[in-house]
Structures are given as structure tokens and as C-alpha cells.
C-alpha positions in Angstrom: 1.1 -1.4 16.7 3.8 0.8 15.1 5.5 -0.9 12.1 9.2 -0.5 11.8 11.6 -0.9 8.9 13.8 -4.0 9.2 11.3 -6.0 11.3 9.3 -9.1 10.4 5.6 -9.4 11.0 2.8 -11.9 10.7 -0.1 -11.4 8.3 -3.7 -12.3 9.2 -3.3 -15.4 7.0 -0.2 -16.4 9.0 2.5 -15.6 6.4 5.7 -13.8 7.3 6.0 -10.2 6.1 9.1 -8.0 6.1 8.9 -4.2 6.2 11.6 -2.3 4.5 10.3 1.3 4.5 7.8 3.2 6.6 8.4 6.7 5.1 6.3 6.5 1.9 3.6 9.0 1.1 -0.1 8.6 0.5 -2.5 6.1 2.1 -0.1 3.2 2.0 3.3 4.6 3.2 4.6 1.2 4.6 6.4 -0.9 2.0 7.5 -4.5 2.3 7.0 -8.0 1.0 5.1 -11.1 2.0 6.6 -14.6 1.6 4.8 -16.8 -0.9 4.6 -20.5 -0.7 7.2 -21.0 -3.5 9.8 -19.0 -1.5 9.5 -15.8 -3.5 8.5 -12.5 -1.9 5.6 -10.4 -3.2 6.0 -6.7 -2.9 3.1 -5.0 -1.0 2.2 -1.7 0.7 0.2 -1.1 3.9 -1.2 1.8 5.9 0.7 2.9 9.0 -1.3 0.6 11.1 -0.8 -2.5 8.9 -4.0 -2.5 6.8 -3.6 -3.8 3.3 -6.9 -2.5 1.9 -8.8 0.5 3.4 -11.9 -0.3 1.5 -12.4 -3.8 3.1 -13.0 -4.5 6.8 -10.1 -6.9 6.9 -7.7 -8.7 4.5 -5.6 -11.9 4.8 -2.7 -9.6 3.9 -3.2 -7.2 6.9 -0.2 -7.1 9.3 -1.6 -8.3 12.7 1.5 -9.0 14.9 5.2 -9.1 15.2 6.7 -12.3 13.8 7.7 -15.0 16.2 9.7 -18.0 15.1 7.6 -21.2 15.4 8.6 -23.2 18.4 10.2 -26.6 17.5 7.8 -29.5 17.7 8.4 -32.0 20.5 8.5 -35.5 19.3 7.8 -38.6 21.3 8.0 -42.2 20.6 5.6 -44.7 22.0 7.3 -47.7 23.7 5.7 -50.8 25.1 7.7 -52.5 27.8 5.9 -55.5 29.2 2.6 -54.1 30.4 4.0 -50.5 30.7 3.2 -47.9 28.1 5.8 -45.2 28.0 6.4 -42.0 26.0 10.0 -41.2 25.4 11.1 -37.7 24.2 13.1 -37.6 21.0 15.1 -34.5 20.5 15.7 -34.4 16.7 13.3 -35.4 13.9 16.1 -37.5 12.4 16.2 -39.5 15.7 12.5 -39.9 15.6 12.7 -41.4 12.0 15.5 -43.7 13.0 13.7 -44.9 16.1 10.5 -45.3 14.1 12.2 -47.4 11.5 13.9 -49.5 14.2 10.5 -50.2 15.8 9.0 -51.2 12.5 11.9 -53.6 11.8 11.5 -55.1 15.2 7.7 -55.4 14.9 7.7 -56.9 11.5 11.0 -58.6 11.3 12.1 -56.6 8.3 
């Protein structure tokens, strides 16, 4: 895979990495950053093929694929109507929470 400046990639550990330069010199000419859990970005460098450390077989920081935005989770609510058990699709998480709270109130008279 050819790494390109301005693109986002996925590391072996699943984090998002952004590449901002591919014209560096030496063994690690690709420069970029990996998102940390606190929202900060850690500056790193890779080989042209995305390896973080040439001395190890693999690293959690290796670039392994182009980044794809996670697909939104589909939410369903469980509904009992008489003897029928139904699943109804809920489009937004807020709707799911609202529906869930309504069901709790109905079930427990709260």
C-alpha cells in the first residue's frame, strides 16, 4: 500500500493515523500522528510501507489499511405485543433511550 500525505489510515491496534508527509529521508520517511485515547495526537514516523519499527516483526503502531469511518450501529427495541415478539428498528440513539425509558416506566409504573 502506498501511503499518501493528507490521508487517514488504521493502525494494527485499530487507532486512526494521519499522514502529513511522505518525503522525509532515512529509514522512516513517512511522518504523521496517531490519535490517542485522550484526543491528543502523538507524532510518529513510519517506513514507506507503513512499518513503525524495522527491528520487530510487527507493531501495534504499524499502518495496515486506509481508514474507514465506522458504520453507525443499528439499534432495535424489543416489543411484546400479546404473544408476538417483535423487533422494531430505532434510527437514532436518542430515540432508543427515550423508547427504553418509556418501556421501563410502562413495565414498572414509574
